[in-house]
Every structure is written in structure tokens, then in C-alpha cells.
C-alpha positions as YAML, in Angstrom:
chain: A
units: angstrom
residues:
- id: 1
  name: UNK
  ca: [0.01, 3.06, 14.43]
- id: 2
  name: UNK
  ca: [-3.35, 4.83, 13.94]
- id: 3
  name: UNK
  ca: [-6.92, 3.54, 14.41]
- id: 4
  name: UNK
  ca: [-7.30, 2.37, 10.79]
- id: 5
  name: UNK
  ca: [-4.12, 0.33, 11.11]
- id: 6
  name: UNK
  ca: [-5.52, -1.37, 14.20]
- id: 7
  name: UNK
  ca: [-8.76, -2.10, 12.33]
- id: 8
  name: UNK
  ca: [-6.88, -3.75, 9.48]
- id: 9
  name: UNK
  ca: [-5.01, -5.95, 11.93]
- id: 10
  name: UNK
  ca: [-8.37, -7.18, 13.27]
- id: 11
  name: UNK
  ca: [-9.66, -8.25, 9.84]
- id: 12
  name: UNK
  ca: [-9.61, -11.87, 8.69]
- id: 13
  name: UNK
  ca: [-8.05, -12.70, 5.31]
- id: 14
  name: UNK
  ca: [-7.27, -15.90, 3.36]
- id: 15
  name: UNK
  ca: [-4.00, -17.59, 4.28]
- id: 16
  name: UNK
  ca: [-3.24, -17.73, 0.54]
- id: 17
  name: UNK
  ca: [-2.49, -14.00, 0.67]
- id: 18
  name: UNK
  ca: [0.45, -14.41, 3.03]
- id: 19
  name: UNK
  ca: [3.21, -15.29, 0.49]
- id: 20
  name: UNK
  ca: [2.29, -12.33, -1.74]
- id: 21
  name: UNK
  ca: [2.05, -9.94, 1.20]
- id: 22
  name: UNK
  ca: [5.41, -11.12, 2.52]
- id: 23
  name: UNK
  ca: [6.93, -10.69, -0.93]
- id: 24
  name: UNK
  ca: [5.64, -7.11, -1.12]
- id: 25
  name: UNK
  ca: [7.03, -6.09, 2.27]
- id: 26
  name: UNK
  ca: [10.31, -8.01, 2.43]
- id: 27
  name: UNK
  ca: [11.39, -8.73, -1.17]
- id: 28
  name: UNK
  ca: [9.93, -5.91, -3.25]
- id: 29
  name: UNK
  ca: [10.01, -2.98, -0.84]
- id: 30
  name: UNK
  ca: [12.70, -4.33, 1.50]
- id: 31
  name: UNK
  ca: [11.30, -2.32, 4.38]
- id: 32
  name: UNK
  ca: [13.63, -1.86, 7.36]
- id: 33
  name: UNK
  ca: [12.29, -1.96, 10.93]
- id: 34
  name: UNK
  ca: [13.17, 1.71, 11.45]
- id: 35
  name: UNK
  ca: [11.34, 2.98, 8.34]
- id: 36
  name: UNK
  ca: [7.87, 4.51, 8.52]
- id: 37
  name: UNK
  ca: [5.22, 3.22, 6.11]
- id: 38
  name: UNK
  ca: [1.94, 4.72, 4.82]
- id: 39
  name: UNK
  ca: [-0.61, 2.06, 3.80]
- id: 40
  name: UNK
  ca: [-3.55, 3.35, 1.72]
- id: 41
  name: UNK
  ca: [-6.51, 1.12, 0.89]
- id: 42
  name: UNK
  ca: [-10.29, 1.08, 0.50]
- id: 43
  name: UNK
  ca: [-13.11, -1.04, 1.87]
- id: 44
  name: UNK
  ca: [-13.17, -3.44, -1.08]
- id: 45
  name: UNK
  ca: [-9.43, -4.13, -0.88]
- id: 46
  name: UNK
  ca: [-9.23, -4.20, 2.92]
- id: 47
  name: UNK
  ca: [-8.61, -7.99, 3.21]
- id: 48
  name: UNK
  ca: [-5.52, -7.70, 1.00]
- id: 49
  name: UNK
  ca: [-4.38, -4.65, 2.94]
- id: 50
  name: UNK
  ca: [-4.93, -6.64, 6.14]
- id: 51
  name: UNK
  ca: [-2.51, -9.32, 4.90]
- id: 52
  name: UNK
  ca: [0.07, -6.61, 4.20]
- id: 53
  name: UNK
  ca: [-0.64, -5.03, 7.58]
- id: 54
  name: UNK
  ca: [0.22, -8.25, 9.40]
- id: 55
  name: UNK
  ca: [3.59, -8.31, 7.66]
- id: 56
  name: UNK
  ca: [4.26, -4.70, 8.68]
- id: 57
  name: UNK
  ca: [3.29, -5.51, 12.26]
- id: 58
  name: UNK
  ca: [5.55, -8.58, 12.27]
- id: 59
  name: UNK
  ca: [8.41, -6.44, 11.00]
- id: 60
  name: UNK
  ca: [7.90, -3.97, 13.83]
- id: 61
  name: UNK
  ca: [8.19, -0.82, 11.73]
- id: 62
  name: UNK
  ca: [6.11, 2.31, 12.45]
- id: 63
  name: UNK
  ca: [3.13, 2.63, 10.09]
- id: 64
  name: UNK
  ca: [-0.24, 4.23, 9.59]
- id: 65
  name: UNK
  ca: [-3.15, 3.07, 7.45]
- id: 66
  name: UNK
  ca: [-5.94, 4.95, 5.68]
- id: 67
  name: UNK
  ca: [-9.22, 3.55, 4.33]
- id: 68
  name: UNK
  ca: [-10.30, 6.08, 1.73]
- id: 69
  name: UNK
  ca: [-14.08, 5.86, 2.21]
- id: 70
  name: UNK
  ca: [-13.58, 6.69, 5.90]
- id: 71
  name: UNK
  ca: [-12.10, 10.03, 4.85]
- id: 72
  name: UNK
  ca: [-13.95, 11.30, 1.76]
- id: 73
  name: UNK
  ca: [-16.65, 10.18, -0.71]
- id: 74
  name: UNK
  ca: [-15.65, 8.19, -3.81]
- id: 75
  name: UNK
  ca: [-14.75, 8.75, -6.57]
- id: 76
  name: UNK
  ca: [-11.92, 10.90, -5.25]
- id: 77
  name: UNK
  ca: [-11.68, 14.45, -6.52]
- id: 78
  name: UNK
  ca: [-8.46, 14.91, -4.55]
- id: 79
  name: UNK
  ca: [-6.31, 12.65, -2.41]
- id: 80
  name: UNK
  ca: [-7.36, 13.26, 1.23]
- id: 81
  name: UNK
  ca: [-5.15, 15.78, 3.03]
- id: 82
  name: UNK
  ca: [-4.52, 13.34, 5.89]
- id: 83
  name: UNK
  ca: [-3.01, 10.83, 3.46]
- id: 84
  name: UNK
  ca: [-0.77, 13.42, 1.81]
- id: 85
  name: UNK
  ca: [0.36, 14.70, 5.22]
- id: 86
  name: UNK
  ca: [1.27, 11.20, 6.39]
- id: 87
  name: UNK
  ca: [3.26, 10.56, 3.23]
- id: 88
  name: UNK
  ca: [5.41, 13.57, 4.08]
- id: 89
  name: UNK
  ca: [6.85, 11.70, 7.07]
- id: 90
  name: UNK
  ca: [7.19, 8.21, 5.55]
- id: 91
  name: UNK
  ca: [9.98, 6.51, 3.66]
- id: 92
  name: UNK
  ca: [7.73, 3.84, 2.10]
- id: 93
  name: UNK
  ca: [4.13, 3.81, 0.86]
- id: 94
  name: UNK
  ca: [1.71, 1.15, -0.36]
- id: 95
  name: UNK
  ca: [-1.42, 1.97, -2.37]
- id: 96
  name: UNK
  ca: [-3.80, -1.04, -2.56]
- id: 97
  name: UNK
  ca: [-7.09, 0.31, -3.92]
- id: 98
  name: UNK
  ca: [-9.79, -0.46, -6.49]
- id: 99
  name: UNK
  ca: [-9.89, 2.60, -8.75]
- id: 100
  name: UNK
  ca: [-13.02, 4.39, -9.88]
- id: 101
  name: UNK
  ca: [-13.53, 6.59, -12.96]
- id: 102
  name: UNK
  ca: [-11.91, 10.03, -12.92]
- id: 103
  name: UNK
  ca: [-9.61, 9.36, -9.96]
- id: 104
  name: UNK
  ca: [-6.30, 9.63, -11.83]
- id: 105
  name: UNK
  ca: [-5.81, 13.22, -10.63]
- id: 106
  name: UNK
  ca: [-5.87, 12.11, -6.99]
- id: 107
  name: UNK
  ca: [-3.34, 9.36, -7.68]
- id: 108
  name: UNK
  ca: [-1.07, 11.86, -9.40]
- id: 109
  name: UNK
  ca: [-1.26, 14.08, -6.30]
- id: 110
  name: UNK
  ca: [-0.04, 11.12, -4.27]
- id: 111
  name: UNK
  ca: [2.78, 10.18, -6.66]
- id: 112
  name: UNK
  ca: [3.87, 13.83, -6.81]
- id: 113
  name: UNK
  ca: [4.72, 13.53, -3.11]
- id: 114
  name: UNK
  ca: [6.33, 10.12, -3.67]
- id: 115
  name: UNK
  ca: [8.50, 11.49, -6.48]
- id: 116
  name: UNK
  ca: [9.51, 14.65, -4.65]
- id: 117
  name: UNK
  ca: [10.51, 12.75, -1.53]
- id: 118
  name: UNK
  ca: [12.05, 9.80, -3.45]
- id: 119
  name: UNK
  ca: [9.96, 7.29, -1.53]
- id: 120
  name: UNK
  ca: [9.79, 3.58, -2.25]
- id: 121
  name: UNK
  ca: [6.17, 3.24, -3.34]
- id: 122
  name: UNK
  ca: [4.22, 0.09, -4.24]
- id: 123
  name: UNK
  ca: [1.32, 0.94, -6.56]
- id: 124
  name: UNK
  ca: [-1.18, -1.92, -6.26]
- id: 125
  name: UNK
  ca: [-4.08, -0.44, -8.21]
- id: 126
  name: UNK
  ca: [-6.97, -2.91, -8.68]
- id: 127
  name: UNK
  ca: [-5.10, -5.65, -6.83]
- id: 128
  name: UNK
  ca: [-7.27, -8.78, -6.51]
- id: 129
  name: UNK
  ca: [-7.27, -12.11, -4.71]
- id: 130
  name: UNK
  ca: [-6.26, -13.76, -7.98]
- id: 131
  name: UNK
  ca: [-3.23, -11.48, -8.40]
- id: 132
  name: UNK
  ca: [-2.17, -12.04, -4.79]
- id: 133
  name: UNK
  ca: [-2.03, -15.76, -5.59]
- id: 134
  name: UNK
  ca: [-0.45, -15.40, -9.07]
- id: 135
  name: UNK
  ca: [1.68, -12.39, -9.98]
- id: 136
  name: UNK
  ca: [2.61, -11.55, -6.40]
- id: 137
  name: UNK
  ca: [4.12, -15.03, -6.01]
- id: 138
  name: UNK
  ca: [6.63, -14.53, -8.85]
- id: 139
  name: UNK
  ca: [10.35, -14.99, -8.19]
- id: 140
  name: UNK
  ca: [11.19, -11.28, -8.20]
- id: 141
  name: UNK
  ca: [14.91, -11.81, -7.99]
- id: 142
  name: UNK
  ca: [14.67, -13.79, -11.26]
- id: 143
  name: UNK
  ca: [12.36, -11.18, -12.81]
- id: 144
  name: UNK
  ca: [14.84, -8.48, -11.80]
- id: 145
  name: UNK
  ca: [17.73, -10.28, -13.49]
- id: 146
  name: UNK
  ca: [15.76, -10.68, -16.74]
- id: 147
  name: UNK
  ca: [14.62, -7.06, -16.55]
- id: 148
  name: UNK
  ca: [18.24, -5.95, -16.25]
- id: 149
  name: UNK
  ca: [19.16, -7.99, -19.35]
- id: 150
  name: UNK
  ca: [16.35, -6.28, -21.26]
- id: 151
  name: UNK
  ca: [17.24, -2.86, -19.87]
- id: 152
  name: UNK
  ca: [20.88, -3.14, -20.93]
- id: 153
  name: UNK
  ca: [19.78, -3.90, -24.49]
- id: 154
  name: UNK
  ca: [16.97, -1.37, -24.94]
- id: 155
  name: UNK
  ca: [19.14, 1.46, -23.66]
- id: 156
  name: UNK
  ca: [21.40, 0.90, -26.69]
- id: 157
  name: UNK
  ca: [18.52, 0.67, -29.18]
- id: 158
  name: UNK
  ca: [17.72, 3.50, -31.56]
- id: 159
  name: UNK
  ca: [14.45, 1.87, -32.62]
- id: 160
  name: UNK
  ca: [12.28, -1.10, -31.70]
- id: 161
  name: UNK
  ca: [10.09, -3.06, -34.12]
- id: 162
  name: UNK
  ca: [7.30, -5.37, -33.05]
- id: 163
  name: UNK
  ca: [4.73, -7.59, -34.76]
- id: 164
  name: UNK
  ca: [2.04, -10.05, -33.70]
- id: 165
  name: UNK
  ca: [-0.05, -12.63, -35.51]
- id: 166
  name: UNK
  ca: [-3.13, -10.54, -34.66]
- id: 167
  name: UNK
  ca: [-1.88, -7.69, -36.85]
- id: 168
  name: UNK
  ca: [0.32, -5.44, -34.73]
- id: 169
  name: UNK
  ca: [3.13, -3.90, -36.76]
- id: 170
  name: UNK
  ca: [4.76, -0.93, -35.07]
- id: 171
  name: UNK
  ca: [8.08, 0.86, -35.10]
- id: 172
  name: UNK
  ca: [9.13, 2.98, -32.14]
- id: 173
  name: UNK
  ca: [11.97, 5.43, -32.59]
- id: 174
  name: UNK
  ca: [13.80, 6.06, -29.34]
- id: 175
  name: UNK
  ca: [14.68, 9.54, -28.07]
- id: 176
  name: UNK
  ca: [18.23, 9.47, -26.64]
- id: 177
  name: UNK
  ca: [17.25, 12.25, -24.23]
- id: 178
  name: UNK
  ca: [14.56, 10.10, -22.59]
- id: 179
  name: UNK
  ca: [15.51, 7.57, -19.92]
- id: 180
  name: UNK
  ca: [14.65, 3.87, -19.71]
- id: 181
  name: UNK
  ca: [13.70, 2.38, -16.34]
- id: 182
  name: UNK
  ca: [13.05, -1.07, -15.01]
- id: 183
  name: UNK
  ca: [10.30, -1.66, -12.50]
- id: 184
  name: UNK
  ca: [10.99, -5.31, -11.89]
- id: 185
  name: UNK
  ca: [9.20, -5.61, -8.60]
- id: 186
  name: UNK
  ca: [12.33, -4.67, -6.65]
- id: 187
  name: UNK
  ca: [11.35, -1.08, -5.81]
- id: 188
  name: UNK
  ca: [13.94, 1.63, -5.26]
- id: 189
  name: UNK
  ca: [13.81, 5.41, -4.64]
- id: 190
  name: UNK
  ca: [14.72, 5.91, -8.31]
- id: 191
  name: UNK
  ca: [11.20, 5.05, -9.51]
- id: 192
  name: UNK
  ca: [8.10, 3.91, -7.69]
- id: 193
  name: UNK
  ca: [6.68, 0.71, -9.11]
- id: 194
  name: UNK
  ca: [3.52, -1.27, -9.62]
- id: 195
  name: UNK
  ca: [3.09, -4.56, -7.81]
- id: 196
  name: UNK
  ca: [3.08, -7.09, -9.22]
- id: 197
  name: UNK
  ca: [6.15, -5.75, -11.04]
- id: 198
  name: UNK
  ca: [8.07, -6.70, -14.14]
- id: 199
  name: UNK
  ca: [8.63, -4.21, -16.97]
- id: 200
  name: UNK
  ca: [11.13, -1.89, -18.63]
- id: 201
  name: UNK
  ca: [9.69, 1.39, -19.89]
- id: 202
  name: UNK
  ca: [10.48, 4.74, -21.40]
- id: 203
  name: UNK
  ca: [8.72, 7.51, -23.25]
- id: 204
  name: UNK
  ca: [9.33, 6.93, -26.96]
- id: 205
  name: UNK
  ca: [10.55, 9.45, -29.49]
- id: 206
  name: UNK
  ca: [7.94, 8.51, -32.09]
- id: 207
  name: UNK
  ca: [5.69, 5.49, -32.66]
- id: 208
  name: UNK
  ca: [4.12, 4.64, -36.01]
- id: 209
  name: UNK
  ca: [2.01, 1.72, -37.20]
- id: 210
  name: UNK
  ca: [-0.81, -0.54, -36.04]
- id: 211
  name: UNK
  ca: [-1.26, -1.81, -32.48]
- id: 212
  name: UNK
  ca: [-3.83, -4.55, -31.97]
- id: 213
  name: UNK
  ca: [-5.07, -4.74, -28.39]
- id: 214
  name: UNK
  ca: [-6.07, -8.38, -27.99]
- id: 215
  name: UNK
  ca: [-5.10, -8.41, -24.30]
- id: 216
  name: UNK
  ca: [-6.62, -5.62, -22.20]
- id: 217
  name: UNK
  ca: [-7.01, -1.85, -21.95]
- id: 218
  name: UNK
  ca: [-6.21, 0.03, -18.78]
- id: 219
  name: UNK
  ca: [-7.72, 2.27, -16.10]
- id: 220
  name: UNK
  ca: [-11.45, 1.82, -15.43]
- id: 221
  name: UNK
  ca: [-12.06, 0.45, -18.94]
- id: 222
  name: UNK
  ca: [-10.26, -2.73, -17.90]
- id: 223
  name: UNK
  ca: [-12.89, -3.69, -15.34]
- id: 224
  name: UNK
  ca: [-15.67, -2.82, -17.79]
- id: 225
  name: UNK
  ca: [-14.38, -4.74, -20.83]
- id: 226
  name: UNK
  ca: [-12.01, -7.40, -19.50]
- id: 227
  name: UNK
  ca: [-10.20, -9.67, -21.94]
- id: 228
  name: UNK
  ca: [-10.36, -8.50, -25.55]
- id: 229
  name: UNK
  ca: [-9.36, -11.62, -27.50]
- id: 230
  name: UNK
  ca: [-12.87, -11.94, -28.98]
- id: 231
  name: UNK
  ca: [-13.27, -8.21, -29.73]
- id: 232
  name: UNK
  ca: [-9.80, -6.68, -30.18]
- id: 233
  name: UNK
  ca: [-9.26, -2.95, -30.41]
- id: 234
  name: UNK
  ca: [-7.14, -1.91, -33.41]
- id: 235
  name: UNK
  ca: [-5.33, 1.41, -33.03]
- id: 236
  name: UNK
  ca: [-3.67, 3.25, -35.91]
- id: 237
  name: UNK
  ca: [-0.79, 5.48, -34.77]
- id: 238
  name: UNK
  ca: [1.06, 8.11, -36.80]
- id: 239
  name: UNK
  ca: [3.77, 10.41, -35.47]
- id: 240
  name: UNK
  ca: [2.98, 9.29, -31.93]
- id: 241
  name: UNK
  ca: [-0.72, 10.18, -32.11]
- id: 242
  name: UNK
  ca: [-3.85, 8.06, -32.44]
- id: 243
  name: UNK
  ca: [-5.30, 8.37, -35.93]
- id: 244
  name: UNK
  ca: [-8.17, 5.93, -35.49]
- id: 245
  name: UNK
  ca: [-9.40, 3.03, -33.37]
- id: 246
  name: UNK
  ca: [-11.83, 0.30, -34.36]
- id: 247
  name: UNK
  ca: [-13.46, -2.67, -32.67]
- id: 248
  name: UNK
  ca: [-16.49, -4.89, -33.13]
- id: 249
  name: UNK
  ca: [-17.38, -3.70, -29.64]
- id: 250
  name: UNK
  ca: [-18.52, -0.20, -30.54]
- id: 251
  name: UNK
  ca: [-18.99, 0.90, -26.94]
- id: 252
  name: UNK
  ca: [-15.36, 0.01, -26.21]
- id: 253
  name: UNK
  ca: [-14.34, 1.94, -29.31]
- id: 254
  name: UNK
  ca: [-16.36, 4.96, -28.16]
- id: 255
  name: UNK
  ca: [-15.14, 4.88, -24.56]
- id: 256
  name: UNK
  ca: [-11.49, 4.46, -25.57]
- id: 257
  name: UNK
  ca: [-11.69, 7.30, -28.09]
- id: 258
  name: UNK
  ca: [-13.30, 9.59, -25.51]
- id: 259
  name: UNK
  ca: [-10.70, 8.71, -22.86]
- id: 260
  name: UNK
  ca: [-7.80, 9.36, -25.25]
- id: 261
  name: UNK
  ca: [-9.22, 12.74, -26.27]
- id: 262
  name: UNK
  ca: [-9.64, 14.22, -22.80]
- id: 263
  name: UNK
  ca: [-6.87, 16.78, -23.20]
- id: 264
  name: UNK
  ca: [-4.41, 17.82, -25.88]
- id: 265
  name: UNK
  ca: [-1.95, 15.02, -25.12]
- id: 266
  name: UNK
  ca: [-4.32, 12.20, -24.16]
- id: 267
  name: UNK
  ca: [-3.93, 10.64, -27.62]
- id: 268
  name: UNK
  ca: [-0.13, 10.82, -27.58]
- id: 269
  name: UNK
  ca: [2.02, 7.74, -26.88]
- id: 270
  name: UNK
  ca: [3.54, 8.56, -23.51]
- id: 271
  name: UNK
  ca: [4.91, 5.16, -22.53]
- id: 272
  name: UNK
  ca: [6.57, 2.33, -24.43]
- id: 273
  name: UNK
  ca: [7.20, -0.76, -22.30]
- id: 274
  name: UNK
  ca: [8.29, -4.38, -22.38]
- id: 275
  name: UNK
  ca: [6.71, -6.70, -19.81]
- id: 276
  name: UNK
  ca: [9.24, -8.97, -18.10]
- id: 277
  name: UNK
  ca: [7.33, -10.90, -15.42]
- id: 278
  name: UNK
  ca: [7.95, -14.47, -16.56]
- id: 279
  name: UNK
  ca: [5.97, -15.66, -13.55]
- id: 280
  name: UNK
  ca: [2.80, -14.40, -15.28]
- id: 281
  name: UNK
  ca: [1.65, -17.06, -17.73]
- id: 282
  name: UNK
  ca: [-1.55, -15.50, -19.09]
- id: 283
  name: UNK
  ca: [-3.56, -12.32, -19.12]
- id: 284
  name: UNK
  ca: [-6.45, -12.29, -16.68]
- id: 285
  name: UNK
  ca: [-8.32, -9.07, -17.47]
- id: 286
  name: UNK
  ca: [-6.59, -6.88, -14.89]
- id: 287
  name: UNK
  ca: [-4.16, -4.25, -16.15]
- id: 288
  name: UNK
  ca: [-2.13, -4.24, -12.93]
- id: 289
  name: UNK
  ca: [-0.86, -7.73, -13.67]
- id: 290
  name: UNK
  ca: [-1.49, -7.96, -17.41]
- id: 291
  name: UNK
  ca: [0.86, -5.11, -18.35]
- id: 292
  name: UNK
  ca: [3.69, -7.17, -16.81]
- id: 293
  name: UNK
  ca: [2.91, -10.13, -19.10]
- id: 294
  name: UNK
  ca: [5.91, -10.77, -21.38]
- id: 295
  name: UNK
  ca: [5.50, -8.63, -24.50]
- id: 296
  name: UNK
  ca: [4.87, -4.98, -25.33]
- id: 297
  name: UNK
  ca: [2.39, -2.55, -23.92]
- id: 298
  name: UNK
  ca: [2.11, 1.13, -24.69]
- id: 299
  name: UNK
  ca: [0.20, 3.88, -22.93]
- id: 300
  name: UNK
  ca: [-1.41, 7.03, -24.25]
- id: 301
  name: UNK
  ca: [-1.19, 10.18, -22.15]
- id: 302
  name: UNK
  ca: [1.11, 11.15, -19.29]
- id: 303
  name: UNK
  ca: [4.75, 10.15, -20.09]
- id: 304
  name: UNK
  ca: [6.00, 10.19, -16.48]
- id: 305
  name: UNK
  ca: [8.23, 13.05, -17.51]
- id: 306
  name: UNK
  ca: [9.63, 13.49, -14.02]
- id: 307
  name: UNK
  ca: [11.39, 10.16, -14.62]
- id: 308
  name: UNK
  ca: [11.69, 9.72, -18.39]
- id: 309
  name: UNK
  ca: [12.58, 13.33, -19.19]
- id: 310
  name: UNK
  ca: [9.71, 13.83, -21.65]
- id: 311
  name: UNK
  ca: [8.87, 17.55, -21.44]
- id: 312
  name: UNK
  ca: [5.09, 17.32, -21.92]
- id: 313
  name: UNK
  ca: [2.26, 16.20, -19.66]
- id: 314
  name: UNK
  ca: [-1.28, 14.87, -19.75]
- id: 315
  name: UNK
  ca: [-3.95, 14.44, -17.12]
- id: 316
  name: UNK
  ca: [-4.72, 10.92, -18.42]
- id: 317
  name: UNK
  ca: [-2.77, 7.68, -18.86]
- id: 318
  name: UNK
  ca: [-4.21, 4.48, -20.33]
- id: 319
  name: UNK
  ca: [-2.26, 1.30, -21.10]
- id: 320
  name: UNK
  ca: [-3.03, -1.15, -23.90]
- id: 321
  name: UNK
  ca: [-1.69, -4.72, -23.94]
- id: 322
  name: UNK
  ca: [-1.17, -7.03, -26.92]
- id: 323
  name: UNK
  ca: [-0.24, -10.72, -27.05]
- id: 324
  name: UNK
  ca: [2.29, -12.98, -28.77]
- id: 325
  name: UNK
  ca: [4.96, -10.45, -29.71]
- id: 326
  name: UNK
  ca: [8.00, -10.67, -31.92]
- id: 327
  name: UNK
  ca: [10.42, -7.92, -30.90]
- id: 328
  name: UNK
  ca: [13.54, -6.64, -32.63]
- id: 329
  name: UNK
  ca: [15.95, -4.05, -31.26]
- id: 330
  name: UNK
  ca: [17.89, -1.95, -33.76]
- id: 331
  name: UNK
  ca: [20.94, 0.17, -33.03]
- id: 332
  name: UNK
  ca: [23.33, 2.12, -35.20]
- id: 333
  name: UNK
  ca: [22.66, 3.19, -38.80]
- id: 334
  name: UNK
  ca: [23.53, 2.23, -42.35]
- id: 335
  name: UNK
  ca: [26.13, -0.53, -42.68]
- id: 336
  name: UNK
  ca: [26.79, -0.34, -38.94]
- id: 337
  name: UNK
  ca: [23.18, -1.12, -38.00]
- id: 338
  name: UNK
  ca: [22.77, -4.07, -35.65]
- id: 339
  name: UNK
  ca: [19.48, -5.93, -35.19]
- id: 340
  name: UNK
  ca: [18.76, -8.30, -32.30]
- id: 341
  name: UNK
  ca: [15.56, -10.24, -31.83]
- id: 342
  name: UNK
  ca: [14.76, -10.58, -28.14]
- id: 343
  name: UNK
  ca: [11.29, -12.17, -28.30]
- id: 344
  name: UNK
  ca: [9.58, -14.64, -30.62]
- id: 345
  name: UNK
  ca: [5.84, -15.31, -30.37]
- id: 346
  name: UNK
  ca: [5.77, -14.08, -26.79]
- id: 347
  name: UNK
  ca: [8.86, -15.99, -25.59]
- id: 348
  name: UNK
  ca: [12.03, -14.21, -24.55]
- id: 349
  name: UNK
  ca: [15.14, -15.25, -26.49]
- id: 350
  name: UNK
  ca: [17.39, -13.94, -23.72]
- id: 351
  name: UNK
  ca: [17.95, -15.59, -20.37]
- id: 352
  name: UNK
  ca: [17.94, -14.31, -16.82]
...
């Protein structure tokens, strides 16, 4: 245990954090006493990291902690070398940090190590006190069972259709060469996961139609714009690329357009996902939890090709979340086509 770990253990934190911290360490990551853990945090998130630290200490496993501002100035240009070096000797990692603009590259450096070493990694980007007391208290065994039900169905689908009362009407053709994954909160070496967890995702073959973002947008835009019910962002998509985006909030429109035109693939649908965390009852204006809200979210940019199999890459990745979905899965073709509706107005029609 290094000096930063000892400092975290000396910090006070609300007792309400304990159930969520225990869930992260024992249920979601299932850390064994003989496994080494790397805990990465920042000054703003230190109380939450302190709650997690007490669970690691109680478990008795070896672990080190890093507080980013103690190592390098923010925003991060690169992940600090000391963090990357520690990851090389750990089996588990936890990243509980408030992100700042233009830090995605540093996070990708971290997850490159996680992916190469097949670590169990909890990605708790922009974790808050509210999330520790809401999404992190979900019954993750139940969420995992529902996620498996969804996963079994979407893996057979050749296309997925979705609509909402707000105006979303999209069709996503699936690429049989791209893999589906569940990140239900039970984290395995197969794919690192966000906490709180609860989604099934892939990289789609091709998405067409209209996606109305009346929930939230991701990355640093989430903190800036919050809930979008009053000023939704309407995105037109053709052949997997953004054609246009409009909103009454013109600054949101401008910022989103700029973000999704950073590089040649920033405007390309890289992720297609179904949120499965039935413990999350509403969106709160934080993408970490809101993308797990039951329904569909898509992301433009990096397709997590190291997992999905998509052969292209982007230096950006931004999620968009809608509300109140109707979802149909279609498989087969012609007279053999089968259609199954799995969600109606935001409620799953399948059971865990």
C-alpha cells in the first residue's frame, strides 16, 4: 500500500457510500484477497475513493492508490507513467475520477493496458454521491440475469428497430462479424465495465434514421448541459454517419457538432447499446448512470474494436441517451423473418 492509499484511508466519507462501495469490490469486481488492485482517483472524487479504499483494506488485498492531481496537472495530456506502471502488476483496477475536456486520450492509454492484460476494470467516470446511493445499490445479480436474457436475443438479431414518442425512429442493421457484450455490473476479464453497470452493446453494421436525445449527452458535455428534456437534440443519421443535428439550445448544437467532427470517424456510430439496469428509475444528468437506464443509447466515435471486432478507430467517443423506447428485434429474412418486441414505452417485456 503506497502513501496515497494511506491518505485515502484517513479521509472521512458519508456512511451512505458503504453499500455501493461494498457492491463494487465484492459483487461487481469479486476481488480475491490475493489479487492486487490499482485505485485511481482525483481530489474531487476522493471521498468516494475513500469508501472503496476501506473495502479494499477490509478485504486484505494488496493495493495502491493514485490521486491524479498529485502526479500531473489537469486536464491530462497523458495518463501518468506511475499509474500505467502500477497497472502492469495488478489484476484489478478502479478508475473513479471526474473527467475534464480533452482527457479521453489518457483514458484510452489506461484501457489499452487493461485490455492487453485482460484485467477486471471498473470505470467509474464522473461518479457522484447521488450515483453511489442510487445506481451502485442496484441488485447486480438481477441486472446480470436480465442482461443475459437481452444478450441471448440480440445476438440472434439481424436488425433492431426503435421508436419513441419524442420522435426517435431508427433502424440498426447488425454486422454478424461484430460481437455483442454485456456489461451488467458483474465485471470479467472479457470486457472492462462501467460502474454502475447494466447494458448490452455492440458496434452496429449500419444505423439510419432519427435519434432524439431527450435524456443526456456524454463526456464533458453532460456536465455542461445536464438533462435535455426541455431542449432535446435531434440527430439525423444516414449510413452510420451524422447528417445533421438540431436543438433549441444552439450552443449544445454547436458543441456536439464540433465534438463529433474531431476526426474522420467522430461522426460515425461506433456503439449501439441497450441499457438494462432496472434499478435505475430515472435519468439524473450523469452519463455514467444514465446510459444504463432501460432503453437505447448510441455513441459516435470509437467502436471499442478490440472487443467488438469493428476494424476502424476514432480518438473520440460520445454517448447519447433517449427515453421511453419501443424496441423490436428482427431476425431472418422474407417469410422466415421473426420479430420480437422486447420493450414498450421504456418497460422491458422480458423477465429476469
